[in-house]
C-alpha positions in Angstrom: -1.0 -21.9 2.1 1.0 -20.0 4.7 -0.9 -19.2 7.9 -0.2 -16.2 10.1 -0.9 -16.6 13.8 -2.7 -13.5 15.2 -0.7 -11.8 17.8 -1.2 -8.8 20.1 -1.2 -5.5 18.3 1.4 -4.0 20.5 3.8 -6.9 20.2 3.3 -7.0 16.4 3.9 -3.3 16.2 7.1 -3.5 18.1 8.3 -6.3 15.8 7.6 -4.3 12.7 9.3 -1.2 14.1 12.4 -3.2 14.9 12.3 -4.8 11.4 12.2 -1.3 9.9 15.2 -0.2 12.0 17.1 -3.3 10.9 16.3 -2.6 7.3 17.6 0.9 7.4 20.7 -0.2 9.4 21.6 -2.6 6.5 20.3 -0.6 3.6 20.8 3.1 4.3 21.8 4.2 7.8 21.3 7.9 7.0 18.4 7.5 4.6 14.9 8.8 4.9 11.7 6.8 4.6 9.5 8.2 1.8 5.9 7.2 2.1 3.0 7.9 -0.3 0.2 9.2 1.8 -3.2 8.3 0.4 -5.3 9.0 3.5 -6.1 5.4 4.0 -5.1 3.2 6.9 -2.2 1.4 5.3 -0.2 4.4 4.3 -1.1 6.1 7.6 0.1 3.1 9.6 3.3 2.6 7.6 4.2 6.3 8.0 3.5 6.0 11.8 5.7 2.9 12.0 8.5 4.7 10.2 8.2 7.6 12.6 8.5 5.3 15.6 11.4 3.4 14.0 13.4 6.3 12.7 12.1 9.5 14.2 9.8 12.0 12.5 12.7 14.0 11.0 13.5 11.0 8.8 10.1 10.4 7.4 8.8 12.3 4.3 5.2 12.0 3.2 4.2 12.5 -0.4 0.6 13.4 -1.2 -0.3 12.7 -4.8 -3.8 13.7 -5.8 -4.9 13.3 -9.4 -6.7 16.5 -9.8 -9.2 16.9 -7.0 -9.0 14.2 -4.2 -12.2 14.0 -2.1 -10.5 12.6 1.0 -7.2 14.5 0.8 -8.1 16.1 4.2 -7.3 12.7 5.7 -3.8 12.7 4.2 -3.2 16.2 5.6 -4.6 15.1 9.0 -2.1 12.2 9.1 1.0 14.3 8.3 -0.1 16.9 10.8 -0.7 14.3 13.5 2.7 12.7 12.9 4.4 16.1 12.4 6.4 14.9 9.4 7.6 16.8 6.5 5.4 16.5 3.5 5.0 17.6 -0.1 2.1 17.6 -2.5 2.6 16.5 -6.1 -0.5 16.6 -8.3 -0.2 13.9 -10.9 -3.1 14.9 -13.1 -1.0 16.5 -15.8 1.3 13.5 -16.0 -1.5 11.0 -16.3 -3.3 13.1 -18.9 0.0 13.5 -20.8 0.4 9.8 -21.2 -3.2 9.1 -22.1 -3.5 12.0 -24.5 -0.3 10.9 -26.4 -1.2 7.3 -27.0 -2.0 7.0 -30.7 -5.7 6.9 -31.6 -5.4 3.4 -33.1 -4.9 2.0 -29.6 -8.2 1.8 -27.7 -7.3 2.7 -24.1 -8.9 0.2 -21.8 -10.6 1.0 -18.5 -8.0 -1.0 -16.7 -5.2 1.2 -18.2 -7.0 4.3 -16.9 -7.4 2.7 -13.5 -3.8 1.5 -13.1 -1.8 4.3 -14.8 -2.2 6.7 -11.8 -0.8 4.1 -9.4 2.3 3.7 -11.7 2.7 7.4 -12.0 2.5 7.7 -8.3 5.3 5.2 -7.8 7.5 7.0 -10.4 6.8 10.2 -8.4 7.8 8.6 -5.1 11.1 7.4 -6.6 11.7 10.9 -8.1 11.3 12.4 -4.7 13.2 9.6 -2.9 16.2 9.9 -5.1 16.3 13.6 -4.4 16.1 13.3 -0.6 18.3 10.3 0.1 15.3 8.1 0.6 14.0 4.6 0.6 10.4 4.1 -0.8 8.0 2.4 1.5 5.6 -0.2 0.0 2.2 0.1 1.8 0.5 -3.1 0.6 -0.8 -5.6 3.1 -1.2 -9.4 2.9 -4.9 -9.3 2.4 -4.6 -7.1 -0.7 -1.7 -9.0 -2.1 -3.4 -12.3 -1.6 -6.1 -11.5 -4.1 -4.0 -9.3 -6.4 -5.5 -6.0 -5.2 -2.4 -4.0 -6.1 -1.0 -2.6 -9.2 2.2 -4.2 -10.4 5.0 -1.6 -10.6 2.6 0.8 -9.0 1.6 0.5 -5.3 3.0 -3.1 -5.5 6.6 -1.7 -5.7 8.9 -0.2 -3.2 12.2 -0.7 -1.4 10.8 -2.1 1.9 7.4 -3.5 2.8 6.4 -3.5 6.5 2.9 -4.8 6.0 3.1 -7.3 3.2 2.9 -10.3 5.6 0.2 -8.8 7.8 -3.6 -9.0 7.2 -6.0 -6.0 7.2 -7.3 -7.1 10.6 -3.8 -7.2 12.1 -2.9 -3.9 10.4 -5.7 -2.2 12.2 -4.5 -3.7 15.5 -1.1 -2.1 14.8 -2.8 1.2 14.1 -4.6 1.2 17.4 -1.3 0.3 19.2 0.4 3.2 17.5 -2.3 5.5 18.9 -3.4 6.8 15.5 -6.8 8.7 15.3 -9.6 6.1 15.0 -11.0 7.6 11.9 -7.7 7.0 10.1 -7.4 3.4 11.2 -11.1 2.6 10.6 -11.4 4.5 7.3 -13.3 2.4 4.7 -10.8 1.2 2.2 -11.2 2.9 -1.2 -8.8 2.2 -4.0 -8.7 5.8 -5.1 -8.8 4.6 -8.7 -12.3 3.6 -9.8 -14.3 5.2 -7.0 -15.5 2.0 -5.3 -14.6 0.5 -1.9 -12.2 -2.4 -1.9 -15.0 -4.7 -0.6 -17.4 -3.6 -3.3 -14.8 -4.5 -5.9 -13.9 -7.8 -4.4 -17.4 -9.0 -3.6 -16.5 -10.1 0.0 -15.3 -8.4 3.2 -11.7 -8.2 4.5 -13.0 -10.0 7.6 -14.0 -13.0 5.6 -10.7 -12.9 3.6 -8.5 -12.5 6.6 -10.2 -15.5 8.4 -9.6 -17.6 5.3 -5.9 -16.5 5.1 -5.2 -17.1 8.8 -7.5 -20.0 9.7 -8.2 -21.5 6.3 -12.0 -21.2 7.0 -14.5 -19.7 4.6 -18.1 -20.8 5.2 -19.4 -19.5 1.9 -18.2 -22.0 -0.8 -18.8 -19.5 -3.6 -16.6 -16.9 -1.9 -13.9 -19.5 -1.2 -13.8 -20.3 -4.9 -13.6 -16.6 -5.8 -10.7 -16.0 -3.3 -8.8 -19.1 -4.6 -9.3 -18.0 -8.2 -8.2 -14.5 -7.5 -5.1 -15.7 -5.5 -4.0 -18.1 -8.3 -4.7 -15.6 -11.1 -2.7 -12.8 -9.4 0.2 -14.9 -7.9 2.5 -13.6 -10.6 2.4 -10.1 -9.2 4.3 -11.3 -6.1 7.0 -13.3 -8.0 10.1 -12.2 -9.7 9.9 -11.6 -13.4 10.5 -14.8 -15.3 13.7 -14.8 -17.2 15.4 -17.0 -19.7 18.2 -19.1 -18.2 21.4 -20.3 -20.1 21.5 -23.4 -17.9 
């Protein structure tokens, strides 16, 4: 199990900013960062990191409600705070178009309904990105990835991933170091798919999960088993697609 050593938020923020600059230097010197803005802390912090790394003129926020989004005001607050260009693409028709055209003999599962919007959003981000000379930011963090709390080929995709080796606790430290509004950094994580908070879905808090990831300590044995099971079950999401080899 890889452990991350907790570091000062300002220092960690500076390291991630430099990493983003290096990525764009090697993978698109004149490209823009395209960030899906959900209104949650991860997308807010990734967008703010990109602004510090590249300048606000090279960051484009994409708001993607599926019909009515209860917390879209938080997304708008973020783009206004950062003064970045943004567009709104409502994905409701696209999601409905897919679901309504699946033949009746296939019973559409709840998991399909939950994950399809995330995959449509990623397709939307790439549609925008390829039209604005962009690179798509992945906004997942280590804590979510550890237990598989991401949609493969949905929010789990992207061209560069600033937070994927950083826990939720550390992500919030970066948010404070960036000077983001407290309500954006401390916003209760909601997946935006099934209407529950992350912690309600998982059955344990990010504080407990992060301590286990960083220190290897989980005082509740039943929670430890649950975390280990989720991590093992979802490990495939972080690996390359298996492929047949001629060797």
